[in-house]
C-alpha positions in Angstrom: 15.5 -179.3 -91.0 12.4 -181.1 -90.0 9.3 -179.1 -89.5 6.5 -180.8 -87.5 2.8 -179.8 -87.8 0.0 -180.9 -85.6 -3.7 -180.4 -86.5 -6.5 -179.7 -84.1 -4.3 -178.0 -81.5 -7.1 -176.0 -80.0 -8.4 -179.4 -78.8 -7.1 -181.5 -76.0 -5.1 -184.1 -77.8 -3.6 -181.8 -80.4 -2.3 -179.4 -77.8 -0.8 -182.2 -75.7 1.0 -183.6 -78.8 2.6 -180.1 -79.3 3.6 -180.1 -75.6 5.1 -183.6 -75.9 7.2 -182.6 -79.0 8.5 -179.6 -77.0 9.3 -181.8 -74.0 11.2 -184.2 -76.3 13.5 -181.4 -77.5 11.9 -180.3 -80.7 12.6 -176.6 -81.1 9.4 -174.5 -80.8 10.3 -172.8 -84.1 10.2 -176.2 -85.9 6.6 -176.9 -84.7 3.5 -175.7 -86.5 0.3 -175.7 -84.4 -2.7 -175.8 -86.7 -6.0 -174.7 -85.2 -9.3 -173.5 -86.3 -9.5 -171.2 -83.3 -6.0 -169.8 -83.0 -6.8 -167.6 -80.0 -7.0 -170.8 -77.9 -3.3 -171.5 -78.6 -1.9 -168.1 -78.4 0.2 -169.2 -75.4 2.0 -171.6 -77.8 2.8 -168.8 -80.1 4.2 -166.9 -77.1 6.6 -169.8 -76.6 7.8 -169.6 -80.2 5.6 -172.3 -81.8 4.3 -171.3 -85.2 0.5 -171.0 -84.9 -1.4 -171.2 -88.1 -5.1 -171.1 -89.0 -6.4 -174.3 -90.6 -9.9 -175.5 -91.2 -10.5 -179.1 -92.4 -13.2 -177.7 -94.7 -11.1 -174.8 -96.1 -8.6 -176.0 -98.7 -6.9 -172.7 -99.0 -6.3 -172.5 -95.3 -4.9 -176.0 -95.3 -2.5 -175.2 -98.1 -1.2 -172.2 -96.2 -1.0 -174.1 -92.9 1.1 -176.9 -94.3 3.5 -174.8 -96.3 7.0 -176.0 -95.5 5.9 -178.8 -93.3 7.9 -182.1 -93.3 6.0 -184.3 -90.9 2.3 -184.0 -90.1 0.4 -185.4 -87.2 -3.2 -185.6 -88.4 -5.4 -185.6 -85.3 -8.8 -187.0 -86.3 -11.6 -184.5 -86.6 -14.3 -184.4 -83.8 -17.1 -183.9 -86.3 -18.6 -187.3 -86.7 -20.1 -187.9 -90.1 -17.7 -185.3 -91.7 -14.4 -186.9 -90.8 -13.7 -188.8 -94.0 -14.1 -185.8 -96.2 -12.2 -183.5 -93.8 -9.3 -186.0 -93.5 -9.2 -186.4 -97.2 -8.9 -182.7 -97.6 -5.9 -182.6 -95.2 -4.2 -185.5 -97.0 -4.7 -183.7 -100.3 -3.2 -180.5 -98.9 -0.3 -182.5 -97.5 0.4 -184.0 -100.9 0.4 -180.5 -102.5 2.7 -179.2 -99.8 5.2 -182.0 -100.2 4.8 -183.4 -96.7 7.1 -186.5 -96.3 5.2 -188.4 -93.7 1.8 -188.4 -91.9 1.0 -189.8 -88.5 -2.8 -190.4 -88.1 -4.8 -191.0 -84.9 -7.3 -193.7 -85.8 -9.3 -196.0 -83.5 -8.5 -199.3 -81.9 -9.1 -202.4 -84.2 -10.5 -200.0 -86.8 -10.8 -202.7 -89.5 -12.8 -205.1 -87.3 -14.5 -202.9 -84.8 -18.3 -202.6 -84.6 -18.0 -199.2 -83.0 -20.0 -196.6 -84.9 -16.9 -194.4 -85.2 -14.8 -197.0 -86.9 -16.0 -196.7 -90.6 -14.7 -193.1 -91.0 -11.4 -194.1 -89.6 -11.2 -197.1 -92.0 -12.0 -194.7 -94.9 -9.2 -192.4 -93.8 -6.7 -195.3 -93.4 -7.7 -196.3 -97.0 -7.1 -192.8 -98.2 -3.7 -192.8 -96.6 -2.8 -196.1 -98.2 -3.7 -194.6 -101.6 -1.7 -191.5 -100.9 1.9 -191.1 -102.1 2.8 -190.0 -98.6 4.1 -192.7 -96.2 2.0 -192.9 -93.1 2.1 -194.2 -89.5 -1.3 -195.1 -88.0 -2.0 -194.9 -84.3 -5.2 -196.9 -83.6 -6.0 -195.3 -80.2 -8.3 -196.9 -77.8 -10.8 -195.0 -75.5 -9.7 -192.1 -73.4 -9.6 -192.7 -69.6 -10.9 -189.2 -69.3 -14.2 -190.4 -70.8 -14.7 -192.0 -67.4 -12.7 -189.9 -64.9 -14.5 -186.9 -66.2 -17.7 -188.4 -64.8 -16.4 -189.0 -61.3 -18.6 -186.3 -59.9 -21.7 -188.0 -61.3 -20.5 -191.4 -60.0 -20.1 -189.9 -56.5 -23.4 -188.1 -56.5 -25.4 -191.2 -57.6 -23.2 -193.9 -56.0 -23.5 -195.8 -59.2 -21.6 -196.4 -62.5 -24.3 -197.5 -64.9 -23.1 -199.6 -67.9 -24.1 -202.2 -70.5 -20.8 -203.9 -71.0 -21.8 -207.3 -69.7 -18.8 -207.1 -67.4 -16.3 -207.2 -70.3 -13.0 -205.4 -69.9 -11.8 -202.5 -71.9 -8.4 -200.9 -72.4 -8.1 -197.2 -72.2 -5.3 -194.6 -71.9 -4.9 -191.0 -70.9 -4.8 -188.3 -73.5 -1.3 -187.5 -72.3 -0.1 -191.0 -73.0 -1.7 -191.0 -76.4 -0.1 -187.6 -77.1 3.3 -188.9 -76.1 2.9 -191.9 -78.5 2.0 -189.5 -81.3 5.0 -187.3 -80.7 7.4 -190.3 -80.6 5.9 -191.7 -83.8 6.3 -188.4 -85.5 9.9 -188.0 -84.4 11.2 -191.5 -85.1 12.1 -192.6 -88.6 9.7 -195.2 -89.7 6.8 -195.5 -92.0 4.1 -197.9 -93.1 3.4 -199.0 -89.5 0.1 -199.5 -87.7 0.1 -199.5 -83.9 -2.7 -200.7 -81.7 -2.6 -198.2 -78.8 -4.1 -199.5 -75.6 -3.3 -198.4 -72.1 -4.6 -200.0 -68.9 -7.2 -202.7 -68.9 -10.2 -202.7 -66.4 -13.8 -203.6 -66.0 -16.5 -201.2 -64.8 -16.5 -203.2 -61.5 -12.8 -202.3 -61.2 -13.5 -198.7 -62.1 -16.1 -198.5 -59.3 -13.8 -200.1 -56.8 -11.0 -197.7 -57.7 -13.2 -194.6 -57.4 -14.4 -196.0 -54.0 -10.8 -196.6 -52.8 -9.5 -193.2 -53.9 -12.4 -191.1 -52.7 -13.7 -193.0 -49.7 -17.2 -192.8 -51.1 -18.8 -196.1 -52.0 -19.5 -196.4 -55.8 -20.9 -199.6 -57.3 -21.3 -200.8 -60.9 -24.8 -201.8 -62.2 -24.9 -203.5 -65.5 -28.1 -203.1 -67.6 -29.2 -203.8 -71.1 -28.2 -201.4 -73.9 -31.8 -200.2 -74.3 -32.1 -199.5 -70.6 -28.9 -197.6 -70.5 -30.0 -195.5 -73.5 -33.3 -194.8 -71.8 -31.7 -193.9 -68.5 -29.2 -191.5 -70.1 -32.2 -189.7 -71.7 -34.3 -189.6 -68.6 -31.7 -189.1 -65.9 -28.9 -187.3 -67.7 -31.1 -185.3 -70.1 -29.3 -186.6 -73.2 -31.1 -186.5 -76.6 -31.9 -189.9 -78.1 -29.0 -189.8 -80.6 -26.4 -189.0 -78.0 -27.7 -191.5 -75.5 -27.9 -194.1 -78.2 -24.3 -193.5 -79.2 -23.0 -193.9 -75.6 -25.0 -197.0 -75.1 -23.6 -198.4 -78.4 -20.1 -197.8 -77.1 -20.9 -200.1 -74.1 -22.3 -202.7 -76.6 -19.0 -202.5 -78.5 -17.0 -202.9 -75.2 -19.1 -206.1 -74.6 -17.9 -207.4 -77.9 -14.3 -206.7 -77.2 -13.8 -203.8 -79.6 -12.1 -201.6 -77.0 -9.9 -204.3 -75.5 -6.4 -205.1 -76.6 -3.4 -207.0 -75.2 -1.1 -204.9 -77.4 1.9 -203.3 -75.7 2.5 -200.9 -78.6 1.8 -197.9 -76.3 4.4 -198.9 -73.7 7.0 -199.6 -76.5 6.5 -196.2 -78.0 6.5 -194.1 -74.9 9.2 -196.2 -73.1 7.3 -196.6 -69.8 4.1 -198.1 -68.4 0.9 -196.2 -69.2 -0.9 -194.3 -66.6 -2.8 -196.6 -64.2 -6.5 -196.4 -63.5 -5.8 -195.2 -59.9 -3.4 -192.4 -61.0 -6.0 -191.2 -63.6 -8.7 -191.1 -61.0 -6.4 -189.2 -58.6 -5.4 -186.8 -61.3 -9.1 -186.1 -62.2 -9.7 -185.2 -58.5 
């Protein structure tokens, strides 16, 4: 019997991976949903999923959470700056538990990306290479929800402000990325690294799509990275660190770090990824 475990299930992606495993016929009793806040996934427990407490910084909890687990989907931590150590702790617990395979959610082009998030993912990939446990790495691009979640702001201001220099990016929905993770966990392969993309678009195309779907004119205005950071602080009330991070993401997009021609996502999930228009409509 194969027992699947998914970390971070009180977050968006982890929960969706559990839902995708269930949709693909994995019995609820054979799924372990690991969460730091188990109350957020009590509905999964009511459906027969094993819900276990697990904290990336609590080794004892990880040992208990992974007891009897065969395949583990390690959803990357959301705590930037702590990820490498947290992921190493999970990998160590997986080794002690006798887990036979790990699927890890990394970031697109991790080994060449200038994105500030990339180094911790590279460190985790290195730790997986050094582990005795075979691994599948899913290098996920950006979430479409990072943009569709801002539609209200776009409509209110009539503008999408960016510093991408008009460069394209490739992004996918959390649901599509979750499906890819579920498929990767179910299928029998190891030692594979996937570059997971989605749909490719520019901010001009994002603006035109929002305009077409909502009937409200939204335009894209491209500025410098410094101006974007300043505007995010002044207009959106972000602290300098947060504003600088989001501005740096656009700088990375301008360099092509979040663009890929890979069709790995389509091949894994067996269909075309969600389109930009469908994601905008879903957000509305």
